[in-house]
MARMITOR-831808 format. One record per residue (C-alpha): residue in one letter; x, z negated, y negated. Coordinates in nm, 3 decimals, decimal comma, m for minus. Example, Ala and Ser with C-alpha at 12.3 -4.5 7.8 and 13.67 -1.06 7.14 Angstrom:
// residues 2
['A' [1,230 m0,780 0,450]]
['S' [1,367 m0,714 0,106]]
//
This chain:
// residues 411
['M' [0,635 m0,967 0,490]]
['V' [0,256 m0,946 0,495]]
['D' [0,092 m1,028 0,164]]
['T' [m0,056 m1,377 0,188]]
['N' [m0,332 m1,272 m0,050]]
['H' [m0,515 m1,132 0,250]]
['S' [m0,629 m1,493 0,293]]
['Q' [m0,996 m1,569 0,263]]
['S' [m1,089 m1,808 m0,016]]
['A' [m1,373 m1,941 0,194]]
['I' [m1,118 m2,079 0,439]]
['A' [m0,999 m2,328 0,180]]
['N' [m1,352 m2,463 0,133]]
['S' [m1,450 m2,494 0,499]]
['P' [m1,298 m2,620 0,824]]
['P' [m0,987 m2,418 0,908]]
['K' [m1,043 m2,101 1,105]]
['R' [m0,888 m2,092 1,450]]
['V' [m0,684 m1,801 1,586]]
['L' [m0,519 m1,789 1,928]]
['M' [m0,220 m1,555 1,960]]
['G' [m0,134 m1,424 2,305]]
['I' [0,218 m1,282 2,299]]
['G' [0,322 m1,033 2,565]]
['G' [0,665 m0,928 2,685]]
['G' [0,790 m0,653 2,457]]
['I' [1,037 m0,602 2,175]]
['A' [0,744 m0,582 1,931]]
['A' [0,687 m0,955 1,988]]
['Y' [0,901 m1,023 1,681]]
['K' [0,629 m0,874 1,460]]
['V' [0,389 m1,146 1,569]]
['C' [0,600 m1,401 1,381]]
['D' [0,511 m1,235 1,052]]
['A' [0,140 m1,239 1,138]]
['I' [0,148 m1,607 1,240]]
['S' [0,330 m1,702 0,920]]
['T' [0,075 m1,517 0,706]]
['L' [m0,218 m1,677 0,885]]
['F' [m0,070 m2,025 0,846]]
['K' [m0,012 m1,972 0,473]]
['A' [m0,376 m1,869 0,445]]
['G' [m0,493 m2,199 0,591]]
['V' [m0,571 m2,069 0,939]]
['E' [m0,492 m2,286 1,241]]
['V' [m0,287 m2,085 1,490]]
['R' [m0,212 m2,162 1,852]]
['A' [0,001 m1,937 2,069]]
['I' [0,048 m1,849 2,434]]
['L' [0,365 m1,677 2,552]]
['T' [0,388 m1,500 2,885]]
['N' [0,704 m1,555 3,087]]
['N' [0,827 m1,210 2,988]]
['A' [0,754 m1,280 2,620]]
['K' [1,008 m1,564 2,632]]
['E' [1,278 m1,301 2,693]]
['F' [1,211 m1,154 2,348]]
['I' [1,104 m1,449 2,134]]
['T' [1,149 m1,820 2,194]]
['P' [0,868 m2,074 2,220]]
['L' [1,058 m2,283 1,961]]
['T' [1,033 m2,002 1,705]]
['V' [0,662 m1,960 1,762]]
['A' [0,598 m2,335 1,764]]
['S' [0,783 m2,373 1,434]]
['L' [0,564 m2,106 1,272]]
['C' [0,241 m2,246 1,418]]
['R' [0,337 m2,610 1,350]]
['H' [0,208 m2,668 1,699]]
['P' [0,354 m2,639 2,051]]
['A' [0,365 m2,286 2,187]]
['Y' [0,204 m2,277 2,530]]
['T' [0,368 m2,115 2,832]]
['D' [0,296 m2,111 3,203]]
['D' [0,504 m2,427 3,228]]
['Y' [0,222 m2,606 3,046]]
['F' [m0,041 m2,432 3,256]]
['W' [0,081 m2,559 3,591]]
['Q' [0,149 m2,917 3,482]]
['P' [m0,120 m3,188 3,493]]
['T' [m0,065 m3,284 3,128]]
['H' [m0,424 m3,237 3,012]]
['Y' [m0,744 m3,413 3,106]]
['R' [m0,921 m3,079 3,090]]
['P' [m0,776 m2,747 3,210]]
['L' [m0,561 m2,601 2,933]]
['H' [m0,705 m2,251 2,960]]
['I' [m1,057 m2,391 2,917]]
['E' [m0,959 m2,592 2,609]]
['L' [m0,783 m2,299 2,446]]
['G' [m1,062 m2,056 2,533]]
['E' [m1,325 m2,282 2,378]]
['W' [m1,107 m2,357 2,074]]
['A' [m1,039 m1,999 1,964]]
['E' [m1,260 m1,815 1,715]]
['V' [m1,047 m1,500 1,745]]
['F' [m0,804 m1,419 2,025]]
['V' [m0,522 m1,173 1,952]]
['I' [m0,302 m1,022 2,223]]
['A' [0,008 m0,864 2,074]]
['P' [0,204 m0,692 2,202]]
['L' [m0,034 m0,588 2,479]]
['T' [0,181 m0,455 2,763]]
['A' [0,075 m0,209 3,031]]
['N' [0,089 m0,491 3,286]]
['T' [m0,140 m0,727 3,094]]
['L' [m0,371 m0,436 3,010]]
['A' [m0,413 m0,361 3,380]]
['K' [m0,489 m0,726 3,456]]
['L' [m0,750 m0,748 3,182]]
['S' [m0,924 m0,428 3,287]]
['L' [m0,964 m0,568 3,639]]
['G' [m1,051 m0,922 3,533]]
['L' [m0,742 m1,067 3,699]]
['A' [m0,615 m1,414 3,607]]
['D' [m0,270 m1,508 3,735]]
['N' [m0,113 m1,677 3,430]]
['L' [m0,216 m1,889 3,133]]
['L' [m0,286 m1,589 2,909]]
['T' [m0,516 m1,403 3,145]]
['N' [m0,693 m1,721 3,257]]
['T' [m0,762 m1,810 2,893]]
['V' [m0,908 m1,463 2,831]]
['L' [m1,163 m1,521 3,106]]
['A' [m1,233 m1,873 2,981]]
['S' [m1,306 m1,755 2,625]]
['T' [m1,608 m1,589 2,464]]
['C' [m1,469 m1,503 2,118]]
['P' [m1,375 m1,151 2,001]]
['I' [m1,037 m1,030 2,122]]
['L' [m0,807 m0,804 1,920]]
['L' [m0,565 m0,595 2,123]]
['A' [m0,242 m0,449 1,982]]
['P' [m0,081 m0,233 2,254]]
['A' [0,291 m0,155 2,253]]
['M' [0,484 0,050 2,507]]
['N' [0,689 0,364 2,563]]
['T' [0,496 0,678 2,474]]
['D' [0,512 0,815 2,831]]
['M' [0,384 0,484 2,965]]
['W' [0,097 0,490 2,715]]
['G' [0,006 0,844 2,816]]
['Q' [m0,020 0,770 3,189]]
['L' [m0,363 0,840 3,334]]
['A' [m0,382 0,491 3,487]]
['V' [m0,298 0,324 3,155]]
['Q' [m0,552 0,531 2,964]]
['R' [m0,814 0,461 3,230]]
['N' [m0,752 0,087 3,197]]
['W' [m0,761 0,110 2,817]]
['Q' [m1,089 0,296 2,804]]
['Q' [m1,241 0,066 3,064]]
['L' [m1,144 m0,241 2,863]]
['L' [m1,288 m0,106 2,538]]
['L' [m1,629 m0,073 2,704]]
['D' [m1,650 m0,450 2,670]]
['P' [m1,778 m0,524 2,315]]
['R' [m1,555 m0,831 2,298]]
['Y' [m1,247 m0,613 2,267]]
['H' [m1,128 m0,455 1,943]]
['S' [m0,817 m0,242 1,903]]
['A' [m0,541 m0,220 1,643]]
['G' [m0,315 0,073 1,721]]
['P' [m0,103 0,180 1,888]]
['E' [0,069 0,373 1,610]]
['I' [0,284 0,685 1,615]]
['G' [0,646 0,616 1,523]]
['L' [0,999 0,542 1,634]]
['L' [1,000 0,333 1,950]]
['A' [1,265 0,096 2,085]]
['C' [1,364 0,363 2,338]]
['D' [1,450 0,596 2,045]]
['R' [1,156 0,820 2,124]]
['V' [0,907 0,914 1,855]]
['G' [0,547 0,908 1,969]]
['T' [0,238 0,699 2,028]]
['G' [0,305 0,348 2,152]]
['R' [0,440 0,158 1,852]]
['M' [0,261 m0,171 1,791]]
['A' [0,047 m0,188 1,479]]
['E' [0,220 m0,356 1,188]]
['P' [0,119 m0,707 1,074]]
['E' [m0,023 m0,543 0,758]]
['E' [m0,287 m0,387 0,981]]
['I' [m0,331 m0,670 1,232]]
['V' [m0,384 m0,948 0,977]]
['P' [m0,680 m0,780 0,799]]
['W' [m0,833 m0,713 1,140]]
['I' [m0,811 m1,085 1,220]]
['F' [m0,976 m1,182 0,891]]
['S' [m1,251 m0,928 0,953]]
['L' [m1,322 m1,072 1,296]]
['L' [m1,326 m1,423 1,153]]
['H' [m1,588 m1,307 0,902]]
['T' [m1,808 m1,102 1,136]]
['G' [m1,760 m1,281 1,467]]
['G' [m1,688 m0,939 1,615]]
['K' [m2,024 m0,779 1,534]]
['R' [m2,032 m0,402 1,491]]
['D' [m2,336 m0,375 1,266]]
['L' [m2,214 m0,045 1,118]]
['A' [m2,166 0,126 1,454]]
['G' [m2,291 0,483 1,442]]
['K' [m2,279 0,492 1,062]]
['R' [m2,068 0,732 0,858]]
['I' [m1,921 0,561 0,554]]
['L' [m1,776 0,760 0,264]]
['I' [m1,553 0,573 0,018]]
['S' [m1,369 0,679 m0,296]]
['S' [m1,070 0,486 m0,425]]
['G' [m0,788 0,489 m0,677]]
['G' [m0,764 0,605 m1,035]]
['T' [m0,777 0,979 m1,100]]
['R' [m0,510 1,149 m1,309]]
['E' [m0,601 1,412 m1,568]]
['H' [m0,281 1,599 m1,646]]
['L' [m0,168 1,739 m1,978]]
['D' [0,137 1,889 m1,807]]
['P' [0,314 1,824 m1,475]]
['V' [0,452 1,486 m1,591]]
['R' [0,196 1,352 m1,842]]
['F' [m0,158 1,249 m1,768]]
['I' [m0,452 1,035 m1,873]]
['G' [m0,508 0,766 m1,611]]
['N' [m0,591 0,403 m1,545]]
['P' [m0,437 0,105 m1,358]]
['S' [m0,645 0,133 m1,040]]
['T' [m0,429 0,097 m0,728]]
['G' [m0,693 0,168 m0,463]]
['K' [m0,668 m0,179 m0,307]]
['M' [m1,042 m0,240 m0,329]]
['G' [m1,124 0,094 m0,171]]
['L' [m0,877 0,034 0,110]]
['A' [m1,034 m0,307 0,175]]
['I' [m1,382 m0,150 0,188]]
['A' [m1,260 0,119 0,427]]
['R' [m1,103 m0,138 0,659]]
['A' [m1,407 m0,365 0,653]]
['A' [m1,632 m0,072 0,744]]
['L' [m1,398 0,038 1,023]]
['H' [m1,377 m0,314 1,162]]
['R' [m1,757 m0,328 1,171]]
['G' [m1,774 m0,014 1,382]]
['A' [m1,828 0,265 1,128]]
['K' [m1,671 0,608 1,112]]
['V' [m1,491 0,603 0,778]]
['T' [m1,372 0,872 0,538]]
['L' [m1,164 0,766 0,240]]
['V' [m1,128 1,008 m0,052]]
['T' [m0,844 0,864 m0,255]]
['S' [m0,610 0,934 m0,541]]
['A' [m0,409 0,619 m0,464]]
['A' [m0,068 0,596 m0,300]]
['L' [m0,191 0,292 m0,104]]
['T' [m0,366 0,418 0,209]]
['P' [m0,432 0,302 0,566]]
['A' [m0,173 0,353 0,837]]
['P' [m0,214 0,688 1,019]]
['G' [m0,322 0,514 1,338]]
['E' [m0,591 0,292 1,187]]
['G' [m0,868 0,542 1,252]]
['I' [m0,969 0,610 0,890]]
['E' [m0,990 0,973 0,781]]
['I' [m0,794 1,015 0,457]]
['I' [m0,855 1,292 0,205]]
['R' [m0,604 1,288 m0,080]]
['V' [m0,691 1,403 m0,429]]
['V' [m0,542 1,372 m0,778]]
['S' [m0,794 1,470 m1,044]]
['A' [m1,161 1,397 m1,099]]
['Q' [m1,241 1,760 m1,024]]
['E' [m1,066 1,742 m0,687]]
['M' [m1,244 1,415 m0,609]]
['Q' [m1,577 1,571 m0,704]]
['Q' [m1,521 1,869 m0,474]]
['Q' [m1,428 1,653 m0,175]]
['L' [m1,704 1,398 m0,225]]
['L' [m1,972 1,665 m0,263]]
['A' [m1,849 1,826 0,059]]
['Q' [m1,853 1,498 0,253]]
['F' [m2,161 1,338 0,098]]
['P' [m2,438 1,512 0,300]]
['E' [m2,309 1,357 0,625]]
['A' [m2,264 1,005 0,486]]
['D' [m2,505 0,722 0,559]]
['I' [m2,343 0,492 0,302]]
['T' [m2,124 0,602 0,011]]
['V' [m1,923 0,347 m0,186]]
['M' [m1,775 0,475 m0,512]]
['S' [m1,498 0,227 m0,584]]
['A' [m1,269 0,484 m0,748]]
['A' [m1,191 0,454 m1,118]]
['V' [m1,275 0,812 m1,211]]
['A' [m1,168 0,945 m1,550]]
['D' [m1,431 1,011 m1,816]]
['V' [m1,232 1,274 m2,006]]
['K' [m0,939 1,509 m1,954]]
['P' [m0,710 1,708 m2,185]]
['T' [m0,881 2,029 m2,292]]
['F' [m0,566 2,230 m2,231]]
['Y' [m0,316 2,208 m1,945]]
['S' [0,041 2,335 m1,955]]
['P' [0,189 2,435 m1,616]]
['E' [0,535 2,350 m1,753]]
['K' [0,651 2,027 m1,911]]
['L' [0,589 2,037 m2,283]]
['P' [0,890 1,959 m2,502]]
['K' [0,840 1,649 m2,710]]
['R' [0,833 1,857 m3,027]]
['S' [0,545 2,059 m2,884]]
['L' [0,317 1,765 m2,813]]
['P' [0,003 1,786 m3,025]]
['D' [m0,056 1,533 m3,302]]
['T' [m0,411 1,499 m3,176]]
['L' [m0,515 1,557 m2,816]]
['P' [m0,839 1,750 m2,767]]
['L' [m1,042 1,603 m2,480]]
['T' [m1,315 1,740 m2,256]]
['P' [m1,564 1,533 m2,054]]
['V' [m1,524 1,545 m1,676]]
['P' [m1,826 1,569 m1,446]]
['D' [m2,006 1,241 m1,372]]
['I' [m1,958 1,231 m0,996]]
['L' [m2,165 0,918 m0,940]]
['A' [m2,464 1,056 m1,132]]
['E' [m2,441 1,383 m0,941]]
['L' [m2,439 1,201 m0,608]]
['G' [m2,738 0,997 m0,725]]
['Q' [m2,930 1,319 m0,790]]
['R' [m2,841 1,457 m0,446]]
['K' [m2,902 1,136 m0,250]]
['Q' [m3,156 1,156 0,033]]
['S' [m3,396 0,881 0,132]]
['H' [m3,187 0,775 0,433]]
['Q' [m2,867 0,742 0,230]]
['L' [m2,731 0,443 0,039]]
['L' [m2,519 0,494 m0,270]]
['I' [m2,318 0,203 m0,411]]
['G' [m2,128 0,217 m0,739]]
['F' [m1,871 0,001 m0,915]]
['A' [m1,881 m0,100 m1,281]]
['A' [m1,538 m0,215 m1,398]]
['Q' [m1,612 m0,407 m1,718]]
['T' [m1,469 m0,646 m1,973]]
['G' [m1,673 m0,913 m2,148]]
['D' [m2,039 m0,890 m2,043]]
['I' [m2,036 m0,732 m1,699]]
['F' [m2,405 m0,771 m1,614]]
['A' [m2,590 m0,555 m1,868]]
['P' [m2,369 m0,242 m1,838]]
['A' [m2,382 m0,261 m1,459]]
['L' [m2,762 m0,294 m1,456]]
['E' [m2,793 0,008 m1,683]]
['K' [m2,558 0,209 m1,461]]
['L' [m2,754 0,105 m1,151]]
['Q' [m3,079 0,234 m1,300]]
['T' [m2,966 0,548 m1,481]]
['K' [m2,754 0,683 m1,197]]
['K' [m3,015 0,613 m0,926]]
['L' [m2,795 0,382 m0,722]]
['D' [m2,905 0,154 m0,443]]
['A' [m2,657 m0,117 m0,543]]
['I' [m2,370 m0,176 m0,780]]
['V' [m2,070 m0,407 m0,800]]
['A' [m2,023 m0,550 m1,149]]
['N' [m1,651 m0,613 m1,153]]
['P' [m1,464 m0,800 m1,432]]
['V' [m1,122 m0,647 m1,496]]
['D' [m1,020 m0,874 m1,784]]
['L' [m0,990 m1,196 m1,583]]
['V' [m0,678 m1,333 m1,420]]
['D' [m0,641 m1,249 m1,049]]
['S' [m0,927 m0,999 m1,056]]
['G' [m0,978 m0,628 m1,093]]
['F' [m0,713 m0,357 m1,115]]
['G' [m0,397 m0,415 m0,914]]
['S' [m0,491 m0,762 m0,797]]
['D' [m0,515 m0,862 m0,432]]
['R' [m0,822 m1,070 m0,518]]
['N' [m1,150 m0,995 m0,688]]
['Q' [m1,481 m1,137 m0,806]]
['A' [m1,810 m0,969 m0,887]]
['I' [m2,185 m0,973 m0,922]]
['F' [m2,376 m0,756 m0,676]]
['L' [m2,703 m0,600 m0,795]]
['D' [m2,946 m0,382 m0,605]]
['N' [m3,239 m0,163 m0,705]]
['Q' [m3,489 m0,414 m0,565]]
['G' [m3,388 m0,686 m0,808]]
['G' [m3,144 m0,856 m0,570]]
['K' [m2,847 m1,032 m0,723]]
['K' [m2,551 m1,217 m0,573]]
['A' [m2,245 m1,363 m0,745]]
['I' [m1,920 m1,351 m0,548]]
['A' [m1,660 m1,612 m0,636]]
['P' [m1,291 m1,512 m0,643]]
['C' [m1,177 m1,409 m0,297]]
['S' [m0,959 m1,150 m0,127]]
['K' [m1,068 m0,791 m0,166]]
['L' [m1,122 m0,765 0,209]]
['Q' [m1,360 m1,059 0,200]]
['M' [m1,541 m0,906 m0,098]]
['A' [m1,579 m0,584 0,099]]
['H' [m1,745 m0,777 0,382]]
['H' [m1,970 m0,959 0,135]]
['L' [m2,073 m0,619 0,000]]
['F' [m2,170 m0,488 0,343]]
['D' [m2,355 m0,813 0,414]]
['F' [m2,543 m0,765 0,087]]
['I' [m2,650 m0,405 0,143]]
['R' [m2,735 m0,465 0,509]]
//
């Protein structure tokens, strides 16, 4: 199941957000149930349209039960049961429109602007952003006509894409064509609800660090910290969803799906992270250092596991390079450098000092000693500070929402 903590805290304090799910005819339709359930638990109103072929894979009753609202089919469309045309009402109602699975047939219709059923008529009657999640056999996806339709559709700024992924398909082939998982689709939906579909980071290269580094004493023992990389992943996804080209340098096991479009560079130690970040930094427009990088490492490293009797009574430590300070020294006038200050107790003063001494453009003062915040949590809270005296407090929210607040702040 998708983690319901992707929900946006702002939703609970404002009128419910409205998402319209268009379900196409494919075996991947079952995945949409998970996404609908997650959205409902997050306080989002969900309406759904099923094509006639979709009803062969998933029943309107199932979808209606998850939405707590009737699931619309062409049977509704052609009946005079509404005072206003149904496709007009649904098109005006939706804040985000999701089509999943997107079949080759529906893709062709959308690329040509055809409207011969409730789903395609509602697309033309709507103005909100549309998220597409294609799913089909890998040979079908690779057809010149399908790729032509896909590229043509993506020229329209209304359309955003999640997937397709590479994986095992229902035909037992392995290749491109697998529908994106709900774990990828749901964050995309929340991003579109936040941004309204704007791509204000288009053309920007965003460099992000995430996770907690490990400084090994031997192959099985290390100095580390509890960082899971969830905040960095949320920042990477938010940047991608806003149109950026994203590189994530991470020591965390938690990473984007291979098909999400985020370049992943895996590291373990602070030294490895330093090498990769210094190599990538000159090309970055915005760098966000959300990783929890070690301050010290064992002075000596054993390439073989040390017997317990051989462990030292005291462990000599050596400082590791201060990556953030080094990036601050190298930063050019066109670049933005954002740091994180994970703190307990007073979070403001240490973050302000770090902002100034390390020549940052902004910093996220992040409490890690509060419930449902900081390391390992799906939610977070913070104070944003910038080098112009700007300050903004962010109430507890999902880490994806905090990532969007951060980009709003620095933009």
